[in-house]
C-alpha positions as CSV (number, residue, x, y, z in Angstrom):
1,X,-8.5,62.0,-206.3
2,X,-9.8,58.9,-204.3
3,X,-7.0,56.3,-204.4
4,X,-8.1,52.7,-203.5
5,X,-5.1,51.5,-201.5
6,X,-5.1,47.9,-202.6
7,X,-5.4,49.0,-206.2
8,X,-2.4,51.2,-205.7
9,X,-0.4,48.4,-204.2
10,X,-1.0,46.2,-207.3
11,X,0.9,48.8,-209.3
12,X,3.7,49.6,-206.9
13,X,4.3,47.5,-203.7
14,X,4.3,50.3,-201.2
15,X,4.4,49.5,-197.4
16,X,1.2,48.0,-195.9
17,X,0.6,50.9,-193.5
18,X,-1.9,53.1,-195.3
19,X,-1.3,56.0,-192.9
20,X,2.4,56.0,-193.5
21,X,2.0,55.9,-197.3
22,X,-0.5,58.8,-197.2
23,X,1.7,60.9,-195.0
24,X,4.8,60.4,-197.2
25,X,3.0,61.2,-200.4
26,X,1.4,64.3,-198.9
27,X,4.8,65.6,-198.0
28,X,5.6,65.8,-201.7
29,X,3.1,68.6,-202.3
30,X,-0.2,66.7,-202.3
31,X,-2.8,67.8,-199.8
32,X,-4.3,64.9,-197.9
33,X,-8.0,65.3,-197.6
34,X,-8.7,62.1,-195.6
35,X,-8.3,58.4,-195.1
36,X,-11.1,55.8,-195.0
37,X,-10.2,52.6,-193.3
38,X,-12.3,49.6,-194.3
39,X,-12.2,46.4,-196.4
40,X,-11.0,48.7,-199.3
41,X,-8.9,51.5,-197.6
42,X,-9.1,54.8,-199.6
43,X,-6.8,57.7,-199.5
44,X,-8.3,61.0,-200.7
45,X,-5.8,63.5,-202.1
46,X,-6.5,67.1,-203.3
47,X,-4.8,67.3,-206.7
48,X,-3.8,70.8,-207.9
49,X,-4.8,71.9,-211.4
50,X,-1.3,71.8,-212.8
51,X,-0.9,68.0,-212.1
52,X,-3.4,66.2,-214.3
53,X,-1.0,63.3,-214.5
54,X,-2.0,62.5,-210.9
55,X,-5.7,62.2,-211.5
56,X,-5.2,58.5,-211.7
57,X,-3.8,55.6,-209.7
58,X,-0.9,55.3,-212.1
59,X,0.1,58.9,-211.4
60,X,0.1,58.5,-207.7
61,X,1.9,55.1,-208.1
62,X,4.6,56.9,-210.1
63,X,5.1,59.4,-207.2
64,X,5.2,56.4,-204.7
65,X,7.7,54.7,-206.9
66,X,10.0,57.7,-206.7
67,X,9.6,58.0,-202.9
68,X,10.4,54.4,-202.0
69,X,12.6,53.6,-205.0
70,X,10.4,50.7,-206.1
71,X,9.9,50.2,-209.8
72,X,6.3,50.3,-211.2
73,X,4.7,47.0,-211.9
74,X,3.3,46.1,-215.4
75,X,5.3,48.7,-217.2
76,X,4.2,47.0,-220.5
77,X,0.9,48.8,-220.2
78,X,2.4,51.9,-221.9
79,X,3.6,50.7,-225.3
80,X,5.3,52.8,-227.9
81,X,3.1,55.2,-229.9
82,X,2.0,54.3,-233.5
83,X,1.9,56.9,-236.3
84,X,-1.3,57.5,-238.1
85,X,-3.4,60.5,-239.4
86,X,-6.7,62.0,-238.4
87,X,-9.1,64.6,-239.8
88,X,-9.0,67.4,-237.2
89,X,-5.4,67.7,-235.9
90,X,-5.9,71.1,-234.2
91,X,-8.6,70.0,-231.8
92,X,-7.8,66.3,-231.7
93,X,-4.1,65.5,-232.4
94,X,-4.6,61.8,-231.7
95,X,-7.5,59.4,-231.9
96,X,-7.4,55.7,-231.2
97,X,-10.2,53.2,-231.6
98,X,-10.6,49.4,-231.1
99,X,-13.5,47.1,-232.0
100,X,-14.6,44.5,-229.5
101,X,-17.2,41.8,-229.6
102,X,-19.0,42.1,-226.2
103,X,-21.5,40.5,-224.0
104,X,-23.0,43.3,-221.8
105,X,-23.5,42.2,-218.2
106,X,-22.8,43.3,-214.7
107,X,-19.0,43.7,-214.0
108,X,-17.3,41.4,-211.5
109,X,-17.9,42.1,-207.8
110,X,-14.3,43.1,-207.2
111,X,-14.4,45.7,-209.9
112,X,-17.7,47.1,-208.7
113,X,-16.4,47.3,-205.1
114,X,-13.3,49.2,-206.3
115,X,-15.3,51.6,-208.4
116,X,-17.7,52.3,-205.5
117,X,-14.7,52.9,-203.2
118,X,-13.4,55.4,-205.7
119,X,-16.7,57.2,-205.9
120,X,-18.0,55.8,-209.2
121,X,-21.4,54.1,-209.7
122,X,-21.1,50.7,-211.5
123,X,-23.3,50.4,-214.6
124,X,-22.3,47.4,-216.7
125,X,-19.0,45.7,-217.6
126,X,-18.3,47.8,-220.7
127,X,-18.8,51.2,-219.0
128,X,-17.2,50.0,-215.8
129,X,-14.0,48.9,-217.5
130,X,-13.7,52.3,-219.3
131,X,-14.2,54.0,-215.9
132,X,-11.7,51.6,-214.3
133,X,-9.0,52.4,-216.9
134,X,-9.7,56.2,-216.5
135,X,-9.2,55.9,-212.7
136,X,-6.2,53.7,-213.0
137,X,-4.1,55.4,-215.8
138,X,-5.9,58.7,-216.1
139,X,-7.2,58.3,-219.7
140,X,-10.9,58.9,-220.2
141,X,-12.5,56.5,-222.7
142,X,-15.9,56.1,-224.4
143,X,-17.6,53.1,-226.0
144,X,-20.0,53.4,-228.9
145,X,-22.5,50.8,-230.0
146,X,-20.8,50.0,-233.3
147,X,-24.0,48.8,-235.0
148,X,-25.7,52.1,-234.4
149,X,-23.0,54.1,-236.2
150,X,-24.2,55.2,-239.7
151,X,-22.1,53.4,-242.3
152,X,-20.1,52.1,-239.3
153,X,-17.8,55.2,-239.5
154,X,-16.3,57.6,-237.0
155,X,-15.4,61.1,-238.1
156,X,-13.7,63.6,-235.9
157,X,-14.8,67.1,-237.0
158,X,-16.3,70.4,-236.0
159,X,-20.1,70.7,-235.8
160,X,-22.1,71.7,-238.8
161,X,-24.3,74.8,-238.8
162,X,-27.1,74.5,-236.3
163,X,-26.2,71.0,-235.4
164,X,-27.5,69.5,-232.2
165,X,-26.9,66.3,-230.2
166,X,-28.8,64.5,-227.4
167,X,-26.2,63.6,-224.8
168,X,-26.2,60.7,-222.4
169,X,-27.9,62.8,-219.7
170,X,-31.0,63.1,-222.0
171,X,-30.5,66.8,-222.8
172,X,-30.6,68.3,-226.3
173,X,-27.6,70.6,-226.8
174,X,-26.8,73.1,-229.6
175,X,-23.3,72.9,-230.9
176,X,-21.1,75.8,-231.9
177,X,-18.6,75.8,-234.8
178,X,-15.5,75.9,-232.6
179,X,-16.4,72.8,-230.6
180,X,-15.4,69.3,-231.5
181,X,-17.7,66.3,-232.1
182,X,-17.2,62.6,-232.8
183,X,-19.6,61.8,-235.6
184,X,-20.6,58.9,-237.8
185,X,-21.4,59.4,-241.5
186,X,-24.6,61.3,-240.7
187,X,-24.7,62.9,-237.3
188,X,-22.7,63.8,-234.2
189,X,-22.6,60.9,-231.7
190,X,-20.4,62.5,-229.0
191,X,-19.0,65.8,-227.8
192,X,-15.3,65.4,-227.9
193,X,-13.8,65.1,-224.5
194,X,-17.0,65.9,-222.7
195,X,-19.9,63.4,-223.1
196,X,-21.2,60.8,-225.4
197,X,-24.4,60.8,-227.3
198,X,-27.6,58.9,-226.5
199,X,-28.0,57.6,-230.1
200,X,-24.9,55.4,-229.8
201,X,-25.3,54.5,-226.1
202,X,-24.4,51.0,-225.0
203,X,-27.5,48.8,-224.2
204,X,-28.2,45.3,-223.1
205,X,-28.6,44.3,-226.8
206,X,-25.2,45.7,-227.9
207,X,-22.9,43.0,-229.3
208,X,-20.1,45.1,-230.9
209,X,-18.5,48.2,-229.6
210,X,-16.0,50.8,-230.9
211,X,-13.9,51.8,-227.9
212,X,-12.5,55.4,-228.2
213,X,-9.3,56.6,-226.6
214,X,-8.1,60.0,-227.7
215,X,-6.2,63.2,-226.9
216,X,-8.3,66.3,-227.1
217,X,-7.1,69.9,-227.0
218,X,-7.4,71.2,-223.4
219,X,-8.6,74.7,-224.3
220,X,-11.3,73.4,-226.7
221,X,-12.6,71.0,-224.0
222,X,-12.6,73.7,-221.3
223,X,-14.4,76.2,-223.6
224,X,-17.0,73.6,-224.7
225,X,-17.6,72.4,-221.1
226,X,-18.2,75.9,-219.8
227,X,-20.4,77.0,-222.8
228,X,-22.6,73.9,-222.4
229,X,-22.6,74.0,-218.6
230,X,-21.5,70.3,-218.7
231,X,-18.8,69.1,-216.3
232,X,-17.8,65.5,-216.4
233,X,-15.0,63.3,-215.2
234,X,-13.7,63.2,-218.7
235,X,-13.7,67.0,-219.2
236,X,-12.1,67.5,-215.8
237,X,-9.1,65.6,-217.0
238,X,-8.9,66.7,-220.6
239,X,-9.3,70.4,-219.8
240,X,-6.2,70.3,-217.6
241,X,-4.1,68.6,-220.3
242,X,-3.7,64.9,-220.8
243,X,-0.9,62.6,-222.0
244,X,-0.8,62.4,-225.8
245,X,1.1,59.0,-225.6
246,X,-1.5,57.4,-223.3
247,X,-4.5,56.7,-225.7
248,X,-3.1,53.5,-227.2
249,X,-1.9,52.3,-223.8
250,X,-5.3,52.8,-222.3
251,X,-6.9,50.6,-225.0
252,X,-4.3,47.9,-224.3
253,X,-5.2,48.0,-220.6
254,X,-8.9,47.9,-221.4
255,X,-8.3,44.9,-223.7
256,X,-6.5,43.1,-220.8
257,X,-9.5,43.8,-218.5
258,X,-12.1,42.7,-221.2
259,X,-10.2,39.4,-221.6
260,X,-9.7,39.0,-217.9
261,X,-13.3,39.5,-217.0
262,X,-14.7,37.6,-220.1
263,X,-16.6,40.7,-221.1
264,X,-15.2,41.1,-224.7
265,X,-12.7,40.0,-227.3
266,X,-10.9,42.4,-229.6
267,X,-11.7,42.5,-233.3
268,X,-9.1,43.6,-235.9
269,X,-6.0,45.6,-235.0
270,X,-6.2,48.9,-233.0
271,X,-6.7,52.0,-235.1
272,X,-4.3,54.9,-234.2
273,X,-4.6,58.3,-236.0
274,X,-1.7,60.5,-235.1
275,X,-0.9,62.9,-238.0
276,X,1.8,65.0,-236.3
277,X,3.7,63.1,-233.6
278,X,5.1,65.4,-231.0
279,X,8.7,65.3,-230.0
280,X,9.4,65.2,-226.2
281,X,10.3,68.5,-224.6
282,X,14.0,68.9,-223.6
283,X,15.1,71.3,-220.9
284,X,18.6,72.3,-219.7
285,X,19.0,71.9,-215.9
286,X,21.9,73.6,-214.1
287,X,23.1,72.8,-210.6
288,X,23.9,76.5,-210.1
289,X,20.4,77.5,-210.9
290,X,19.0,74.8,-208.5
291,X,21.1,76.3,-205.7
292,X,20.0,79.8,-206.5
293,X,16.3,79.0,-206.6
294,X,16.2,76.6,-203.7
295,X,18.7,78.3,-201.5
296,X,20.4,75.0,-201.0
297,X,23.2,73.1,-202.8
298,X,21.8,69.7,-203.9
299,X,24.5,67.0,-204.5
300,X,24.9,66.5,-208.2
301,X,24.5,62.7,-207.8
302,X,21.1,63.2,-206.2
303,X,19.5,65.2,-209.0
304,X,19.1,62.3,-211.5
305,X,18.0,60.1,-208.6
306,X,15.1,62.4,-207.8
307,X,14.0,62.9,-211.4
308,X,14.4,59.5,-213.1
309,X,11.8,57.7,-211.0
310,X,9.3,60.5,-211.9
311,X,9.7,59.6,-215.6
312,X,12.3,62.2,-216.6
313,X,15.2,61.1,-218.8
314,X,18.2,62.9,-217.3
315,X,21.5,63.0,-219.2
316,X,24.7,64.7,-218.0
317,X,25.9,67.7,-220.1
318,X,29.5,68.9,-220.3
319,X,30.4,67.4,-216.9
320,X,29.9,70.8,-215.3
321,X,26.8,70.1,-213.1
322,X,24.4,70.4,-216.1
323,X,21.9,67.9,-217.4
324,X,19.6,67.6,-220.4
325,X,16.2,66.6,-219.1
326,X,13.7,65.0,-221.4
327,X,10.1,65.6,-220.1
328,X,7.7,62.7,-220.3
329,X,4.5,63.3,-222.2
330,X,2.3,62.9,-219.1
331,X,4.0,65.9,-217.4
332,X,2.1,68.6,-219.2
333,X,2.9,71.1,-216.4
334,X,6.7,71.0,-216.9
335,X,7.8,73.5,-219.5
336,X,10.9,75.3,-218.2
337,X,14.0,74.8,-216.0
338,X,12.2,76.2,-212.9
339,X,9.6,73.4,-213.2
340,X,12.3,70.7,-213.0
341,X,13.9,72.5,-210.1
342,X,10.5,72.3,-208.3
343,X,10.5,68.5,-208.8
344,X,14.0,68.3,-207.3
345,X,12.9,70.5,-204.4
346,X,9.8,68.4,-203.7
347,X,11.7,65.1,-203.5
348,X,14.7,66.6,-201.7
349,X,12.1,67.9,-199.2
350,X,10.7,71.4,-198.9
351,X,10.9,71.0,-195.1
352,X,14.7,70.6,-195.5
353,X,15.3,73.8,-197.4
354,X,16.8,76.7,-195.3
355,X,14.7,79.7,-194.6
356,X,16.5,82.8,-195.8
357,X,15.8,85.8,-198.0
358,X,17.2,85.7,-201.5
359,X,19.9,88.1,-202.6
360,X,18.4,91.0,-204.5
361,X,20.5,92.1,-207.5
362,X,18.1,94.8,-208.8
363,X,16.2,97.7,-207.4
364,X,12.6,97.1,-206.6
365,X,10.2,98.3,-209.3
366,X,8.4,101.5,-208.3
367,X,4.8,100.9,-207.0
368,X,1.9,101.3,-209.4
369,X,0.5,104.8,-208.8
370,X,-3.0,103.5,-208.9
371,X,-2.4,101.7,-205.6
372,X,-1.8,104.9,-203.7
373,X,-4.7,106.5,-205.5
374,X,-7.1,103.7,-204.5
375,X,-5.8,103.8,-201.0
376,X,-6.5,107.6,-200.8
377,X,-10.1,107.1,-202.1
378,X,-10.6,104.3,-199.5
379,X,-9.3,106.3,-196.6
380,X,-11.3,109.4,-197.6
381,X,-14.7,107.7,-197.9
382,X,-14.3,105.4,-194.9
383,X,-13.3,108.3,-192.7
384,X,-16.5,110.0,-193.9
385,X,-18.6,107.1,-192.6
386,X,-18.9,105.0,-195.8
387,X,-18.4,101.3,-195.9
388,X,-16.6,99.7,-198.9
389,X,-18.6,97.3,-201.1
390,X,-17.1,94.8,-203.5
391,X,-19.6,93.8,-206.2
392,X,-19.3,91.6,-209.3
393,X,-18.1,93.0,-212.6
394,X,-20.6,90.6,-214.2
395,X,-24.2,91.7,-213.8
396,X,-27.5,90.9,-215.4
397,X,-28.6,92.8,-218.5
398,X,-31.6,94.4,-217.0
399,X,-29.5,95.9,-214.2
400,X,-27.1,97.4,-216.7
401,X,-29.4,98.9,-219.3
402,X,-30.5,102.0,-217.3
403,X,-26.8,103.0,-216.9
404,X,-25.8,102.6,-220.6
405,X,-25.6,105.6,-222.9
406,X,-28.5,106.0,-225.3
407,X,-28.3,103.5,-228.1
408,X,-25.4,101.6,-226.5
409,X,-25.8,98.0,-225.3
410,X,-23.8,96.6,-222.4
411,X,-20.8,94.4,-223.3
412,X,-22.1,90.8,-223.4
413,X,-20.1,87.8,-222.0
414,X,-19.8,85.0,-224.5
415,X,-20.0,82.2,-221.8
416,X,-21.9,83.6,-218.9
417,X,-22.3,81.4,-215.8
418,X,-26.0,82.5,-215.7
419,X,-28.3,85.3,-216.8
420,X,-27.4,87.1,-213.6
421,X,-23.8,87.4,-214.9
422,X,-24.6,88.0,-218.6
423,X,-22.9,91.4,-219.2
424,X,-20.0,93.5,-218.0
425,X,-21.0,96.4,-215.8
426,X,-21.0,99.8,-217.6
427,X,-21.0,101.6,-214.2
428,X,-20.3,100.8,-210.6
429,X,-23.8,102.0,-209.6
430,X,-25.8,98.9,-210.5
431,X,-23.9,96.8,-207.9
432,X,-24.2,99.5,-205.3
433,X,-27.9,99.9,-205.9
434,X,-28.4,96.1,-205.5
435,X,-26.3,96.2,-202.3
436,X,-28.5,99.0,-200.9
437,X,-31.6,96.9,-201.7
438,X,-30.0,93.9,-200.0
439,X,-29.3,95.9,-196.9
440,X,-32.7,97.5,-196.9
441,X,-34.4,94.2,-197.0
442,X,-32.6,93.2,-193.9
443,X,-33.9,96.2,-191.9
444,X,-31.0,98.6,-192.3
445,X,-32.3,102.2,-193.0
446,X,-29.1,104.3,-193.0
447,X,-26.8,103.0,-195.8
448,X,-23.5,104.5,-197.0
449,X,-21.6,102.4,-199.5
450,X,-18.8,103.0,-201.9
451,X,-16.8,101.0,-204.4
452,X,-13.8,101.7,-206.6
453,X,-13.1,99.4,-209.5
454,X,-13.4,98.8,-213.3
455,X,-16.3,99.6,-215.5
456,X,-16.7,98.6,-219.1
457,X,-17.9,100.3,-222.3
458,X,-17.5,99.6,-226.0
459,X,-14.6,102.0,-225.9
460,X,-12.7,99.9,-223.3
461,X,-12.2,99.6,-219.5
462,X,-11.8,102.4,-217.0
463,X,-11.4,102.9,-213.3
464,X,-14.0,104.8,-211.3
465,X,-15.2,105.4,-207.8
466,X,-18.9,105.5,-206.9
467,X,-21.0,105.8,-203.8
468,X,-24.7,105.4,-202.8
469,X,-26.2,107.1,-199.7
470,X,-29.7,106.8,-198.3
471,X,-31.3,107.3,-194.9
472,X,-29.9,109.8,-192.4
473,X,-27.2,112.3,-193.3
474,X,-25.8,112.3,-189.8
475,X,-25.8,109.8,-187.0
476,X,-28.3,110.4,-184.2
477,X,-27.0,112.6,-181.4
478,X,-28.5,113.8,-178.0
479,X,-28.1,117.4,-179.0
480,X,-30.7,117.2,-181.8
481,X,-32.5,115.0,-184.3
482,X,-30.9,113.7,-187.5
483,X,-32.0,114.7,-190.9
484,X,-32.4,112.8,-194.2
485,X,-29.6,112.9,-196.7
486,X,-30.1,115.4,-199.6
487,X,-28.5,116.6,-202.8
488,X,-26.1,118.9,-201.0
489,X,-24.7,116.1,-198.8
490,X,-23.9,114.2,-202.0
491,X,-22.3,117.3,-203.4
492,X,-20.2,117.8,-200.3
493,X,-18.9,114.2,-200.6
494,X,-18.0,114.7,-204.3
495,X,-16.2,118.0,-203.4
496,X,-14.3,116.2,-200.6
497,X,-13.1,113.5,-203.0
498,X,-12.0,116.2,-205.5
499,X,-10.3,118.1,-202.8
500,X,-8.1,115.2,-201.6
501,X,-7.0,114.8,-205.2
502,X,-6.0,118.5,-205.3
503,X,-8.4,119.3,-208.1
504,X,-8.4,122.9,-209.1
505,X,-11.2,125.0,-210.8
506,X,-13.9,122.6,-209.7
507,X,-17.3,123.4,-211.1
508,X,-20.8,121.9,-210.9
509,X,-23.5,122.3,-213.5
510,X,-27.0,120.9,-214.1
511,X,-27.3,117.9,-216.3
512,X,-30.0,115.4,-217.4
513,X,-29.1,111.8,-216.8
514,X,-31.6,109.0,-217.5
515,X,-31.1,107.1,-214.3
516,X,-31.1,110.3,-212.1
517,X,-33.9,112.7,-211.1
518,X,-34.2,115.7,-213.3
519,X,-33.4,118.9,-211.4
520,X,-31.4,116.9,-208.8
521,X,-28.6,115.9,-211.0
522,X,-25.2,117.6,-211.6
523,X,-22.2,117.2,-213.8
524,X,-18.7,117.6,-212.1
525,X,-16.0,119.4,-214.1
526,X,-12.5,120.7,-213.5
527,X,-11.3,123.4,-215.9
528,X,-13.6,122.0,-218.6
529,X,-12.7,118.3,-218.0
530,X,-15.7,116.1,-217.1
531,X,-15.1,114.1,-213.9
532,X,-18.4,112.5,-213.3
533,X,-22.0,112.9,-212.2
534,X,-24.0,112.8,-209.0
535,X,-27.6,113.2,-207.9
536,X,-30.8,111.5,-206.8
537,X,-31.4,108.0,-208.2
538,X,-34.5,107.8,-210.3
539,X,-37.3,106.1,-208.2
540,X,-38.2,103.8,-211.1
541,X,-34.6,102.5,-211.3
542,X,-34.4,101.9,-207.5
543,X,-37.8,100.2,-207.3
544,X,-36.9,97.9,-210.2
545,X,-33.9,96.6,-208.2
546,X,-35.9,96.1,-205.0
547,X,-35.7,99.5,-203.1
548,X,-38.8,100.7,-201.3
549,X,-40.9,103.3,-203.2
550,X,-40.6,106.8,-201.8
551,X,-37.1,106.4,-200.3
552,X,-34.5,108.8,-201.7
553,X,-31.1,107.4,-202.7
554,X,-28.3,109.8,-203.7
555,X,-25.5,108.4,-205.9
556,X,-22.3,109.7,-207.5
557,X,-19.7,108.2,-209.9
558,X,-16.4,109.8,-210.7
559,X,-13.7,108.9,-213.2
560,X,-10.5,108.1,-211.3
561,X,-8.3,108.4,-214.3
562,X,-9.8,111.9,-215.1
563,X,-9.3,112.9,-211.5
564,X,-5.7,111.8,-211.6
565,X,-5.1,113.8,-214.8
566,X,-6.4,117.1,-213.4
567,X,-4.9,116.6,-209.9
568,X,-2.7,119.6,-209.0
569,X,-0.2,117.4,-207.2
570,X,1.9,118.5,-204.2
571,X,1.9,122.3,-204.9
572,X,1.1,123.4,-201.3
573,X,2.4,126.9,-200.6
574,X,2.7,128.8,-197.4
575,X,1.1,132.2,-197.2
576,X,1.5,134.8,-194.5
577,X,-1.5,136.0,-192.5
578,X,-3.3,139.1,-193.8
579,X,-1.8,142.4,-192.5
580,X,-4.9,144.5,-193.3
581,X,-8.5,144.0,-192.3
582,X,-11.3,142.7,-194.5
583,X,-14.7,144.3,-195.1
584,X,-17.8,142.2,-195.4
585,X,-21.0,143.1,-197.3
586,X,-24.2,141.1,-197.4
587,X,-26.5,141.3,-200.4
588,X,-29.9,139.7,-201.0
589,X,-31.1,139.2,-204.6
590,X,-34.2,137.6,-206.1
591,X,-33.4,135.3,-209.1
592,X,-35.1,132.4,-210.9
593,X,-35.3,129.3,-208.7
594,X,-33.7,127.2,-211.5
595,X,-30.6,129.4,-211.7
596,X,-27.5,127.5,-210.5
597,X,-25.6,129.1,-207.6
598,X,-22.4,128.5,-209.6
599,X,-23.7,130.9,-212.3
600,X,-24.4,133.6,-209.7
601,X,-20.9,133.2,-208.3
602,X,-19.4,133.4,-211.7
603,X,-21.2,136.6,-212.5
604,X,-20.1,138.1,-209.2
605,X,-16.4,137.3,-209.8
606,X,-16.4,138.6,-213.3
607,X,-17.8,142.0,-212.1
608,X,-15.9,142.3,-208.9
609,X,-12.4,143.8,-208.4
610,X,-9.4,141.6,-207.4
611,X,-10.0,142.6,-203.8
612,X,-13.0,140.2,-203.5
613,X,-11.5,137.2,-201.7
614,X,-14.6,135.1,-200.9
615,X,-18.2,134.5,-201.7
616,X,-20.6,132.4,-199.5
617,X,-24.3,131.8,-199.6
618,X,-25.9,131.9,-196.1
619,X,-29.6,132.0,-196.9
620,X,-32.2,130.8,-199.4
621,X,-35.8,131.9,-199.1
622,X,-39.1,131.2,-201.0
623,X,-42.5,132.3,-199.8
624,X,-44.3,135.4,-198.9
625,X,-42.9,138.5,-200.6
626,X,-41.1,136.5,-203.3
627,X,-42.8,135.9,-206.6
628,X,-43.6,132.2,-207.6
629,X,-40.8,130.6,-209.5
630,X,-38.3,133.0,-207.9
631,X,-36.0,132.6,-204.9
632,X,-34.2,135.0,-202.6
633,X,-30.5,134.4,-202.3
634,X,-28.4,136.0,-199.5
635,X,-24.7,136.2,-200.2
636,X,-21.8,137.3,-198.1
637,X,-19.0,139.1,-199.9
638,X,-15.6,139.6,-198.3
639,X,-13.1,142.2,-199.6
640,X,-9.5,142.7,-198.7
641,X,-6.4,144.3,-200.2
642,X,-3.0,142.8,-199.3
643,X,-1.2,146.1,-199.6
644,X,-3.5,148.6,-197.7
645,X,-6.8,149.1,-195.9
646,X,-9.8,149.4,-198.2
647,X,-12.3,152.3,-197.8
648,X,-16.0,151.9,-197.4
649,X,-16.6,153.9,-200.6
650,X,-14.4,151.4,-202.6
651,X,-16.3,148.4,-201.2
652,X,-19.7,150.1,-201.8
653,X,-18.8,150.9,-205.4
654,X,-17.7,147.3,-206.0
655,X,-20.9,146.0,-204.4
656,X,-23.1,148.1,-206.6
657,X,-21.2,147.0,-209.7
658,X,-21.8,143.4,-208.7
659,X,-25.6,144.0,-208.2
660,X,-25.8,145.7,-211.6
661,X,-24.1,142.8,-213.2
662,X,-26.5,140.3,-211.6
663,X,-29.4,142.4,-212.8
664,X,-28.2,142.4,-216.4
665,X,-27.1,138.8,-216.5
666,X,-29.9,137.1,-214.5
667,X,-32.7,139.6,-214.1
668,X,-31.8,139.8,-210.4
669,X,-33.7,142.2,-208.1
670,X,-32.0,143.4,-205.0
671,X,-34.2,143.1,-201.8
């Protein structure tokens, strides 16, 4: 908020030293952004979102009044509220209007100079006075050309079906049914709390105006502003919450300025529609609670002294260090005892509060188990050479569609910031694929990225971990050249993740997924529970997001919640070293090239005795001597009995049974 210093001093006679005043006010919780020294000195404060009452000169003057103990000047500018009724009390609880006979002309030089110092461009005396009042007391106002209002009526209502309005910026805007418009008898002439309409704009020929000063629902203004992509000085104030008692006072102040500058004269009494007057909020304040929260005993005589200059009515209760505090209407951020204690602490001085740890009277809540789970995922993948990516949960529709289930649309966002953030991601992979393309465009060839986070489907939200891998599988080394990442590298990373979770009974089976290459895609399961998928990204999907044609990208996505459900937990057991020797047999069989290795292992285990302790594949061959469409697999079988030494005959018999089972189940031929 840009505070014109001389303007502030007209409202409260603070010291002449602008630097001292700026420093003292900033110590009360207002960040000082800068001071401009000139003919009109300006202090620039950063106002937090919870203090809309300080988005005006009056709000800062009130703080200065409390600091120096100087009463505000011209207190008559805030008269008592009048009771009237309006048509739309849920979105506009109060609406005031005043008719003026005007002569549109440039505003006085002193007013133009102050507006420019505050960062507002002067337009004419009518518009300038409404802006001046907004900057001074914090109440946005709008002036309509009264003669251009159909039947000379103002109606506060919701928009009609398919209603549109041309706003002052010249844009035609479609209105939704949950917005609020100010209308005449025929059409909308303003969007409540956001911007006026061009059809009733003040012009050089305007002779009579209807000056609006209203209170609009903060949520409605915020929603309307975002949906229309229209941010104004008025919406910035209304969407934070304004003072419901201020609209009539703002018209009184505008009337003073119209008369002072000779710009206008009021016609007829002011109209004030206020169907349901609000009672001021009352809060019990206890000195014991102040001492507990601030860590400092504040003298009881000082508490009212700090609060009353800020507009709070503080009345003693029971004579036991308790007060009944009445919250002024302009302090929309004060709703509970802790808020009042913060005000006491601010003006006592946060720098005077002791630094000490509060007394803990309850055990700390146990940590969320997902924190440790996410940390484990992060440690595992970063130790394997991956870098963590953090992408937006909002993505564009075209990026989401390939990763949606058949016939399912991505979850749309009602008020997207742009088309690039139109839907919620159904998978973590779209963001990772875009990140790979981003890195690839900047010359990086070897890319290993992962992300853990939320994904969204019509069934709800779930946590997942995903990775994308392209380029070399291993870093370059003097001992030999590197190789390109392949399907089995991705499989190894998936198995590593499942291993650190203690997953038992892990199985991998072929699967067709629309965004992955057929034949290079697998489903990951644990005891029948689906954990996720991995495989090679379909080239068409990668090229659509900016990846170079012909480059292979391997991706995986696992459901973290499913992983946590099947995790074995801490069931580590010690086992003694084998006392008896093992016997190894190697077999080579020719099978169909499409047969999964997991199916071969499953058949072997079902046919083998309990003495088979391990199976490992050590060779795969296609070529001369092997029929087309077939492949030669070489497997190493290890047998061992924990109670005795096996004989060669026992092992040979077991091996023959295994080969026979493979022949029956998979048409295998032993080489």
